[in-house]
C-alpha positions in Angstrom: 114.6 74.7 94.1 118.3 75.6 93.5 117.6 75.8 89.8 115.2 78.6 90.6 117.8 80.6 92.4 120.4 80.2 89.7 118.0 81.8 87.2 117.7 85.5 86.3 117.6 88.3 88.8 114.0 89.0 87.8 112.9 85.6 89.2 114.7 86.4 92.4 113.1 89.8 92.7 109.6 88.4 92.1 110.2 85.8 94.8 111.4 88.4 97.3 108.6 90.8 96.4 106.0 88.1 96.9 107.4 87.1 100.2 107.5 90.8 101.3 103.9 91.5 100.3 102.8 88.3 102.0 104.5 89.3 105.3 103.0 92.8 105.2 99.5 91.4 104.7 99.9 89.0 107.5 101.2 91.7 109.9 98.5 94.1 108.9 95.8 91.4 109.5 97.3 90.6 112.9 97.2 94.3 113.9 93.6 94.5 112.7 92.6 91.4 114.6 94.2 92.8 117.8 92.4 96.1 117.4 89.1 94.5 116.7 89.4 92.3 119.8 90.2 95.3 122.0 87.2 97.3 120.6 84.8 94.3 121.1 86.1 93.9 124.7 85.7 97.6 125.5 82.2 97.6 123.9 81.2 94.5 125.8 82.4 95.9 129.1 80.6 99.3 128.5 77.4 97.5 127.7 77.6 95.2 130.7 78.3 98.2 133.0 75.3 100.0 131.6 73.1 97.0 132.1 74.4 96.5 135.7 73.6 100.1 136.5 70.1 99.9 135.0 69.5 96.6 136.9 70.8 98.2 140.1 68.4 101.2 139.6 65.4 98.9 139.1 66.3 96.9 142.2 66.5 100.1 144.2 63.1 101.3 142.9 61.6 97.9 143.9 63.0 98.0 147.4 61.8 101.6 147.9 58.3 100.9 146.7 57.8 98.1 149.3 
């Protein structure tokens, strides 16, 4: 490993560039995963609220028709 670092500056720049690109990709993926999770949670809550309201309305109609 030390032989690699004692080589040319081009090899060092390639190494640093590869690490930098990898970190940017990892951070971008983490941000996308977080946003997707938030969107799914919001969508799920919206859907469950809509279903609860619809179910509540049907229950009210049944009780009024008796």
